[in-house]
C-alpha atoms as a printed R data frame, in Angstrom:
    type eleno elety resid chain resno      x       y       z
1   ATOM     1    CA   MET     A     1 18.846 -15.786  79.356
2   ATOM     2    CA   ILE     A     2 18.586 -12.270  80.740
3   ATOM     3    CA   VAL     A     3 20.966 -10.489  83.097
4   ATOM     4    CA   VAL     A     4 19.505  -7.776  85.336
5   ATOM     5    CA   ILE     A     5 21.687  -5.142  87.002
6   ATOM     6    CA   GLY     A     6 20.714  -2.873  89.860
7   ATOM     7    CA   ASP     A     7 19.183  -2.642  93.290
8   ATOM     8    CA   VAL     A     8 17.967  -5.140  95.863
9   ATOM     9    CA   LEU     A     9 16.347  -4.001  99.108
10  ATOM    10    CA   VAL     A    10 14.189  -5.048 102.011
11  ATOM    11    CA   ASP     A    11 10.684  -3.606 101.538
12  ATOM    12    CA   ILE     A    12  8.941  -2.590 104.765
13  ATOM    13    CA   LEU     A    13  5.295  -2.117 103.807
14  ATOM    14    CA   VAL     A    14  3.110   0.122 105.962
15  ATOM    15    CA   LEU     A    15 -0.382  -1.116 105.094
16  ATOM    16    CA   PRO     A    16 -3.536   1.050 105.025
17  ATOM    17    CA   ASP     A    17 -5.006  -0.639 108.108
18  ATOM    18    CA   LEU     A    18 -2.095   0.409 110.346
19  ATOM    19    CA   GLN     A    19 -3.902   3.034 112.398
20  ATOM    20    CA   LYS     A    20 -2.885   2.429 116.012
21  ATOM    21    CA   ALA     A    21  0.319   2.452 118.025
22  ATOM    22    CA   GLU     A    22 -0.139  -1.236 118.796
23  ATOM    23    CA   GLN     A    23 -2.212  -3.704 116.797
24  ATOM    24    CA   PRO     A    24 -1.910  -7.313 115.584
25  ATOM    25    CA   GLU     A    25 -1.176  -6.486 111.937
26  ATOM    26    CA   GLY     A    26 -0.483  -3.637 109.531
27  ATOM    27    CA   LEU     A    27  3.176  -4.110 108.607
28  ATOM    28    CA   ALA     A    28  4.644  -6.505 106.045
29  ATOM    29    CA   ILE     A    29  8.274  -7.226 105.185
30  ATOM    30    CA   ARG     A    30  9.115  -8.350 101.656
31  ATOM    31    CA   SER     A    31 12.201  -8.641  99.480
32  ATOM    32    CA   GLY     A    32 12.299  -5.891  96.875
33  ATOM    33    CA   GLY     A    33 14.406  -3.575  94.772
34  ATOM    34    CA   SER     A    34 13.446  -2.670  91.222
35  ATOM    35    CA   ALA     A    35 16.061  -4.746  89.405
36  ATOM    36    CA   ALA     A    36 15.757  -7.716  91.759
37  ATOM    37    CA   ASN     A    37 11.982  -7.683  91.295
38  ATOM    38    CA   THR     A    38 12.396  -7.778  87.524
39  ATOM    39    CA   ALA     A    39 14.856 -10.676  87.754
40  ATOM    40    CA   ALA     A    40 12.396 -12.612  89.937
41  ATOM    41    CA   TRP     A    41  9.514 -12.053  87.514
42  ATOM    42    CA   ILE     A    42 11.683 -13.132  84.562
43  ATOM    43    CA   ALA     A    43 12.455 -16.405  86.339
44  ATOM    44    CA   TRP     A    44  8.769 -16.798  87.242
45  ATOM    45    CA   LEU     A    45  7.955 -16.529  83.545
46  ATOM    46    CA   GLY     A    46 10.262 -19.461  82.829
47  ATOM    47    CA   THR     A    47 13.265 -17.604  81.406
48  ATOM    48    CA   SER     A    48 16.700 -17.911  82.982
49  ATOM    49    CA   SER     A    49 17.731 -14.730  84.794
50  ATOM    50    CA   THR     A    50 20.867 -13.607  86.601
51  ATOM    51    CA   PHE     A    51 20.794 -10.719  89.065
52  ATOM    52    CA   VAL     A    52 23.872  -8.543  89.639
53  ATOM    53    CA   GLY     A    53 23.925  -6.341  92.727
54  ATOM    54    CA   CYS     A    54 25.317  -5.708  96.203
55  ATOM    55    CA   VAL     A    55 24.098  -6.423  99.730
56  ATOM    56    CA   GLY     A    56 25.568  -5.877 103.156
57  ATOM    57    CA   ASP     A    57 27.380  -8.652 104.964
58  ATOM    58    CA   ASP     A    58 24.432  -8.998 107.327
59  ATOM    59    CA   GLY     A    59 21.277 -10.979 108.031
60  ATOM    60    CA   PRO     A    60 19.031  -8.985 105.686
61  ATOM    61    CA   GLY     A    61 21.600  -9.414 102.910
62  ATOM    62    CA   LYS     A    62 21.574 -13.183 103.326
63  ATOM    63    CA   MET     A    63 17.769 -13.154 103.296
64  ATOM    64    CA   LEU     A    64 17.692 -11.113 100.079
65  ATOM    65    CA   VAL     A    65 20.088 -13.445  98.261
66  ATOM    66    CA   ASP     A    66 18.433 -16.610  99.567
67  ATOM    67    CA   GLU     A    67 14.996 -15.457  98.450
68  ATOM    68    CA   LEU     A    68 16.179 -14.604  94.940
69  ATOM    69    CA   GLN     A    69 17.682 -18.063  94.630
70  ATOM    70    CA   LEU     A    70 14.490 -19.676  95.932
71  ATOM    71    CA   GLN     A    71 12.627 -17.793  93.203
72  ATOM    72    CA   GLY     A    72 14.858 -19.375  90.559
73  ATOM    73    CA   VAL     A    73 17.193 -16.427  89.997
74  ATOM    74    CA   ARG     A    74 20.908 -16.967  89.564
75  ATOM    75    CA   THR     A    75 22.775 -14.453  91.691
76  ATOM    76    CA   ALA     A    76 26.037 -12.590  91.179
77  ATOM    77    CA   VAL     A    77 25.724 -10.598  94.388
78  ATOM    78    CA   ARG     A    78 28.692  -9.109  96.223
79  ATOM    79    CA   ARG     A    79 28.555  -8.879 100.010
80  ATOM    80    CA   VAL     A    80 29.952  -5.544 101.169
81  ATOM    81    CA   GLU     A    81 31.562  -5.337 104.588
82  ATOM    82    CA   ASP     A    82 30.779  -2.330 106.789
83  ATOM    83    CA   ARG     A    83 27.673  -1.439 104.769
84  ATOM    84    CA   ALA     A    84 24.122  -2.361 105.687
85  ATOM    85    CA   SER     A    85 21.848  -3.939 103.114
86  ATOM    86    CA   GLY     A    86 19.452  -1.503 101.478
87  ATOM    87    CA   ALA     A    87 15.925  -0.998 102.745
88  ATOM    88    CA   VAL     A    88 12.869   1.008 101.738
89  ATOM    89    CA   LEU     A    89  9.829   2.103 103.725
90  ATOM    90    CA   VAL     A    90  6.698   1.837 101.574
91  ATOM    91    CA   GLN     A    91  3.535   3.636 102.711
92  ATOM    92    CA   VAL     A    92  0.632   1.958 100.889
93  ATOM    93    CA   SER     A    93 -2.596   3.948 100.484
94  ATOM    94    CA   PRO     A    94 -6.098   2.388 100.377
95  ATOM    95    CA   ASP     A    95 -6.131   2.571  96.553
96  ATOM    96    CA   GLY     A    96 -2.882   0.598  96.315
97  ATOM    97    CA   GLU     A    97 -0.608   3.539  95.496
98  ATOM    98    CA   ARG     A    98  2.568   4.035  97.510
99  ATOM    99    CA   LEU     A    99  5.027   6.568  98.886
100 ATOM   100    CA   MET     A   100  8.611   5.335  99.248
101 ATOM   101    CA   LYS     A   101 11.586   6.444 101.333
102 ATOM   102    CA   SER     A   102 14.749   4.410 100.911
103 ATOM   103    CA   SER     A   103 18.176   3.857 102.414
104 ATOM   104    CA   ARG     A   104 20.260   2.412  99.575
105 ATOM   105    CA   GLY     A   105 23.041   1.024 101.766
106 ATOM   106    CA   ALA     A   106 25.286  -1.503 100.026
107 ATOM   107    CA   ASN     A   107 23.609  -0.826  96.668
108 ATOM   108    CA   GLN     A   108 25.835   2.257  96.472
109 ATOM   109    CA   GLU     A   109 28.890   0.018  96.054
110 ATOM   110    CA   LEU     A   110 27.853  -1.609  92.755
111 ATOM   111    CA   SER     A   111 30.692  -1.145  90.256
112 ATOM   112    CA   PRO     A   112 31.721  -2.082  86.697
113 ATOM   113    CA   THR     A   113 33.966  -4.743  88.252
114 ATOM   114    CA   ASP     A   114 30.829  -6.620  89.287
115 ATOM   115    CA   LEU     A   115 29.918  -6.923  85.607
116 ATOM   116    CA   ALA     A   116 33.441  -7.655  84.391
117 ATOM   117    CA   SER     A   117 33.564 -10.765  86.585
118 ATOM   118    CA   LEU     A   118 30.404 -12.253  85.032
119 ATOM   119    CA   PRO     A   119 30.942 -15.336  82.863
120 ATOM   120    CA   LEU     A   120 30.036 -14.547  79.264
121 ATOM   121    CA   LYS     A   121 26.918 -16.428  78.212
122 ATOM   122    CA   ASN     A   122 24.351 -16.334  75.444
123 ATOM   123    CA   TRP     A   123 22.342 -13.480  76.965
124 ATOM   124    CA   SER     A   124 19.274 -12.319  75.055
125 ATOM   125    CA   ALA     A   125 19.157  -9.060  77.023
126 ATOM   126    CA   VAL     A   126 21.134  -7.012  79.526
127 ATOM   127    CA   HIS     A   127 18.687  -4.954  81.568
128 ATOM   128    CA   MET     A   128 19.606  -2.121  83.914
129 ATOM   129    CA   SER     A   129 17.585  -0.266  86.527
130 ATOM   130    CA   GLY     A   130 18.169   3.473  86.717
131 ATOM   131    CA   TYR     A   131 18.909   3.150  90.421
132 ATOM   132    CA   ALA     A   132 22.189   1.445  89.468
133 ATOM   133    CA   LEU     A   133 23.415   4.855  88.294
134 ATOM   134    CA   LEU     A   134 22.988   6.483  91.718
135 ATOM   135    CA   GLY     A   135 25.911   4.661  93.333
136 ATOM   136    CA   LYS     A   136 29.583   5.571  93.483
137 ATOM   137    CA   SER     A   137 30.252   4.467  89.896
138 ATOM   138    CA   GLY     A   138 27.507   6.634  88.392
139 ATOM   139    CA   LEU     A   139 27.223   6.558  84.612
140 ATOM   140    CA   ASP     A   140 30.208   4.206  84.355
141 ATOM   141    CA   MET     A   141 27.710   1.463  85.185
142 ATOM   142    CA   LEU     A   142 25.816   2.164  81.979
143 ATOM   143    CA   ALA     A   143 29.009   1.981  79.936
144 ATOM   144    CA   ALA     A   144 29.872  -1.338  81.594
145 ATOM   145    CA   ALA     A   145 26.409  -2.732  80.861
146 ATOM   146    CA   SER     A   146 26.785  -1.629  77.250
147 ATOM   147    CA   ALA     A   147 30.126  -3.413  76.966
148 ATOM   148    CA   LEU     A   148 28.611  -6.602  78.393
149 ATOM   149    CA   ALA     A   149 25.693  -6.459  75.962
150 ATOM   150    CA   LYS     A   150 28.013  -5.980  72.990
151 ATOM   151    CA   LYS     A   151 30.259  -8.873  74.041
152 ATOM   152    CA   THR     A   152 27.291 -11.228  74.201
153 ATOM   153    CA   SER     A   153 25.290  -9.786  71.253
154 ATOM   154    CA   ALA     A   154 22.430  -9.013  73.648
155 ATOM   155    CA   ILE     A   155 20.027  -6.098  73.531
156 ATOM   156    CA   LEU     A   156 20.574  -3.429  76.186
157 ATOM   157    CA   SER     A   157 17.420  -2.248  77.937
158 ATOM   158    CA   PHE     A   158 17.074   0.509  80.517
159 ATOM   159    CA   ASP     A   159 14.341   1.534  82.941
160 ATOM   160    CA   PRO     A   160 14.912   5.003  84.462
161 ATOM   161    CA   SER     A   161 13.118   3.734  87.600
162 ATOM   162    CA   SER     A   162 12.242   7.145  89.040
163 ATOM   163    CA   GLU     A   163 12.036  10.831  88.250
164 ATOM   164    CA   SER     A   164 14.596  11.288  91.018
165 ATOM   165    CA   VAL     A   165 17.125   9.324  88.960
166 ATOM   166    CA   VAL     A   166 16.607  11.661  86.015
167 ATOM   167    CA   GLU     A   167 16.885  14.705  88.272
168 ATOM   168    CA   SER     A   168 19.984  13.434  90.083
169 ATOM   169    CA   ILE     A   169 21.919  12.708  86.898
170 ATOM   170    CA   GLY     A   170 20.487  15.518  84.795
171 ATOM   171    CA   VAL     A   171 18.383  15.217  81.661
172 ATOM   172    CA   LYS     A   172 21.138  16.214  79.246
173 ATOM   173    CA   SER     A   173 23.754  13.944  80.825
174 ATOM   174    CA   LEU     A   174 21.443  10.943  81.040
175 ATOM   175    CA   ARG     A   175 20.170  11.264  77.482
176 ATOM   176    CA   ALA     A   176 23.724  11.584  76.174
177 ATOM   177    CA   ALA     A   177 24.875   8.543  78.151
178 ATOM   178    CA   LEU     A   178 21.931   6.445  76.964
179 ATOM   179    CA   THR     A   179 22.600   7.385  73.351
180 ATOM   180    CA   GLN     A   180 26.336   6.770  73.638
181 ATOM   181    CA   SER     A   181 25.845   3.382  75.290
182 ATOM   182    CA   GLY     A   182 23.603   2.195  72.466
183 ATOM   183    CA   VAL     A   183 20.535   1.374  74.548
184 ATOM   184    CA   ASP     A   184 18.161  -0.658  72.355
185 ATOM   185    CA   LEU     A   185 15.019  -0.406  74.488
186 ATOM   186    CA   LEU     A   186 13.802   2.255  76.918
187 ATOM   187    CA   LEU     A   187 11.128   1.369  79.481
188 ATOM   188    CA   PRO     A   188 10.096   4.607  81.224
189 ATOM   189    CA   ASN     A   189  6.812   5.298  82.930
190 ATOM   190    CA   ALA     A   190  4.829   8.423  82.096
191 ATOM   191    CA   CYS     A   191  6.465  10.609  84.759
192 ATOM   192    CA   GLU     A   192  9.971   9.522  83.778
193 ATOM   193    CA   ALA     A   193  9.255  10.044  80.072
194 ATOM   194    CA   ARG     A   194  8.034  13.572  80.748
195 ATOM   195    CA   ALA     A   195 11.100  14.273  82.888
196 ATOM   196    CA   LEU     A   196 13.420  13.004  80.138
197 ATOM   197    CA   THR     A   197 11.760  14.992  77.361
198 ATOM   198    CA   GLY     A   198  9.963  17.989  78.811
199 ATOM   199    CA   LYS     A   199  6.903  16.895  76.816
200 ATOM   200    CA   THR     A   200  3.474  16.773  78.446
201 ATOM   201    CA   LEU     A   201  1.707  14.604  75.860
202 ATOM   202    CA   LEU     A   202  2.869  11.013  76.138
203 ATOM   203    CA   GLU     A   203  2.790  10.457  72.375
204 ATOM   204    CA   GLU     A   204  5.172  13.387  71.946
205 ATOM   205    CA   ALA     A   205  7.393  12.114  74.744
206 ATOM   206    CA   ALA     A   206  7.590   8.639  73.196
207 ATOM   207    CA   ALA     A   207  8.419  10.089  69.788
208 ATOM   208    CA   ASP     A   208 11.108  12.285  71.320
209 ATOM   209    CA   LEU     A   209 12.711   9.313  73.101
210 ATOM   210    CA   LEU     A   210 13.201   7.551  69.759
211 ATOM   211    CA   ALA     A   211 16.138   9.930  69.353
212 ATOM   212    CA   VAL     A   212 17.688   8.191  72.374
213 ATOM   213    CA   ALA     A   213 16.794   4.544  71.668
214 ATOM   214    CA   PRO     A   214 15.300   2.781  68.622
215 ATOM   215    CA   ARG     A   215 12.518   1.177  70.681
216 ATOM   216    CA   VAL     A   216 10.453   2.624  73.518
217 ATOM   217    CA   LEU     A   217  7.779   1.058  75.715
218 ATOM   218    CA   LEU     A   218  6.172   3.864  77.688
219 ATOM   219    CA   LYS     A   219  4.219   2.620  80.716
220 ATOM   220    CA   ASN     A   220  1.115   4.530  81.759
221 ATOM   221    CA   ARG     A   221 -0.213   2.915  84.940
222 ATOM   222    CA   SER     A   222 -3.733   1.606  84.192
223 ATOM   223    CA   GLY     A   223 -3.920   3.590  80.943
224 ATOM   224    CA   PRO     A   224 -2.750   2.491  77.489
225 ATOM   225    CA   ALA     A   225  0.989   2.064  77.105
226 ATOM   226    CA   ILE     A   226  2.788   3.326  74.018
227 ATOM   227    CA   ALA     A   227  4.959   1.076  71.872
228 ATOM   228    CA   ALA     A   228  7.233   3.191  69.676
229 ATOM   229    CA   SER     A   229  9.746   2.134  67.039
230 ATOM   230    CA   CYS     A   230 10.865   3.268  63.586
231 ATOM   231    CA   GLY     A   231  8.829   6.447  63.952
232 ATOM   232    CA   ALA     A   232  5.593   4.478  64.495
233 ATOM   233    CA   LEU     A   233  3.593   4.808  67.717
234 ATOM   234    CA   HIS     A   234  0.978   2.281  68.824
235 ATOM   235    CA   SER     A   235 -1.323   2.644  71.818
236 ATOM   236    CA   VAL     A   236 -1.578  -0.697  73.624
237 ATOM   237    CA   PRO     A   237 -4.485  -0.779  76.107
238 ATOM   238    CA   THR     A   238 -4.701  -2.806  79.276
239 ATOM   239    CA   THR     A   239 -7.542  -3.966  81.492
240 ATOM   240    CA   ALA     A   240 -8.140  -1.786  84.544
241 ATOM   241    CA   LEU     A   241 -7.901  -3.810  87.753
242 ATOM   242    CA   ASP     A   242 -8.487  -3.050  91.414
243 ATOM   243    CA   ALA     A   243 -4.986  -2.687  92.816
244 ATOM   244    CA   VAL     A   244 -4.059  -4.062  96.222
245 ATOM   245    CA   ASP     A   245 -0.467  -2.784  96.017
246 ATOM   246    CA   THR     A   246  1.223  -1.242  92.964
247 ATOM   247    CA   THR     A   247  4.727  -1.837  94.347
248 ATOM   248    CA   GLY     A   248  6.804  -3.483  91.619
249 ATOM   249    CA   ALA     A   249  4.195  -3.196  88.866
250 ATOM   250    CA   GLY     A   250  6.621  -1.446  86.530
251 ATOM   251    CA   ASP     A   251  9.315  -4.002  87.338
252 ATOM   252    CA   ALA     A   252  6.923  -6.824  86.471
253 ATOM   253    CA   PHE     A   253  5.997  -5.044  83.229
254 ATOM   254    CA   ASP     A   254  9.680  -4.905  82.269
255 ATOM   255    CA   ALA     A   255 10.027  -8.640  82.898
256 ATOM   256    CA   GLY     A   256  6.993  -9.539  80.829
257 ATOM   257    CA   ALA     A   257  8.134  -7.361  77.943
258 ATOM   258    CA   LEU     A   258 11.722  -8.650  77.969
259 ATOM   259    CA   VAL     A   259 10.647 -12.291  78.091
260 ATOM   260    CA   ALA     A   260  8.237 -11.716  75.209
261 ATOM   261    CA   LEU     A   261 10.969 -10.095  73.117
262 ATOM   262    CA   ALA     A   262 13.327 -12.969  73.931
263 ATOM   263    CA   MET     A   263 10.647 -15.311  72.551
264 ATOM   264    CA   GLY     A   264 10.649 -13.396  69.261
265 ATOM   265    CA   THR     A   265  7.495 -11.297  69.535
266 ATOM   266    CA   ASP     A   266  7.064  -7.809  68.138
267 ATOM   267    CA   LEU     A   267  7.009  -4.701  70.321
268 ATOM   268    CA   ASP     A   268  3.210  -4.537  70.606
269 ATOM   269    CA   ASN     A   269  3.016  -8.104  71.874
270 ATOM   270    CA   ALA     A   270  5.908  -7.417  74.223
271 ATOM   271    CA   CYS     A   271  3.803  -4.595  75.622
272 ATOM   272    CA   ILE     A   272  0.896  -7.005  76.111
273 ATOM   273    CA   GLY     A   273  3.254  -9.347  77.940
274 ATOM   274    CA   GLY     A   274  4.253  -6.465  80.176
275 ATOM   275    CA   HIS     A   275  0.639  -5.558  80.894
276 ATOM   276    CA   THR     A   276 -0.207  -9.161  81.775
277 ATOM   277    CA   THR     A   277  2.646  -9.557  84.249
278 ATOM   278    CA   ALA     A   278  2.077  -6.152  85.833
279 ATOM   279    CA   GLY     A   279 -1.611  -7.000  86.210
280 ATOM   280    CA   LEU     A   280 -0.672 -10.000  88.322
281 ATOM   281    CA   ALA     A   281  1.805  -8.031  90.429
282 ATOM   282    CA   ILE     A   282 -0.755  -5.540  91.719
283 ATOM   283    CA   THR     A   283 -3.174  -8.144  93.078
284 ATOM   284    CA   TYR     A   284 -1.277  -8.796  96.339
285 ATOM   285    CA   TRP     A   285  1.234  -7.194  98.719
286 ATOM   286    CA   GLY     A   286  4.839  -6.817  97.587
287 ATOM   287    CA   GLY     A   287  6.624  -6.545  94.258
288 ATOM   288    CA   ARG     A   288  7.646 -10.167  93.652
289 ATOM   289    CA   PRO     A   289  5.900 -13.304  92.361
290 ATOM   290    CA   LEU     A   290  4.210 -15.458  94.975
291 ATOM   291    CA   PRO     A   291  6.728 -18.013  96.346
292 ATOM   292    CA   GLY     A   292  6.644 -21.477  94.843
293 ATOM   293    CA   THR     A   293  4.746 -20.474  91.690
294 ATOM   294    CA   PHE     A   294  5.993 -20.396  88.097
295 ATOM   295    CA   PHE     A   295  4.369 -19.637  84.766
296 ATOM   296    CA   SER     A   296  5.300 -20.336  81.142
297 ATOM   297    CA   PRO     A   297  3.816 -17.730  78.786
298 ATOM   298    CA   ASN     A   298  2.840 -18.347  75.183
299 ATOM   299    CA   TYR     A   299  2.889 -15.047  73.318
300 ATOM   300    CA   SER     A   300  1.251 -14.833  69.913
301 ATOM   301    CA   GLN     A   301  2.571 -12.770  67.032
302 ATOM   302    CA   SER     A   302 -0.789 -11.370  65.981
303 ATOM   303    CA   GLY     A   303 -1.686  -8.774  68.598
304 ATOM   304    CA   GLU     A   304 -1.836  -5.156  67.498
305 ATOM   305    CA   GLY     A   305 -1.887  -1.971  69.543
306 ATOM   306    CA   GLU     A   306 -4.098   0.833  68.381
């Protein structure tokens, strides 16, 4: 079982074929949010997941919670009065890349109390999105996640989510908080790793982040990821695919990696699990699994990254 803490939003996708003031198609509305996406992919992979977050007491909030539950996710979501549910405008380019502008809304209200009220279960991991640190409670959320992980003997994993998270909190403050909280696994992408370390070469950035957490999975878009632990760095390649929409690819990677680790694989195979799930996520619009589909992975122990 994996608990995921962070953001949930309505994604408004502006598709590449939206060229006119009025036309029959070109916009798509999907449920999103980095942490909520990860929780949905974990459930899709056949592992129990619980999402902790906040929505507004409004129609979009009900839609967001209902869809998570339909995707097999258990929800511990607080409805916040007088705050709208969060939303993000996603401009998708012809090559599948995206530009995002968000209104976080009720996500800002997430607090340590939301974690304290969770029933203690046999969690294998407590995973937090960096966006959870941008609300009113700030770095207290990381301390609360750490306390929950320790109470349940779970690993604590953290995805910075965006360079803007690193910039908003500050490199020194974020690194210190991650170290103090005892994060077991960091899941940054290349831009976030560079922002956290000041290193240009990804191998150097991954090595530097081992001073913050004992295990690092550094995501590198369609390039090889880096699995780092105990001073050893392995390059784990992936298959380049034609992307329809890269929204949620990193979130799907996190889910695949966490599920693989929960099944007892090593870090390299966890990275392969992340690649596989992310590869599925980019083949259609939106950052969630296709409704009504589920998948049970079978990770081997023999894969090696080079």
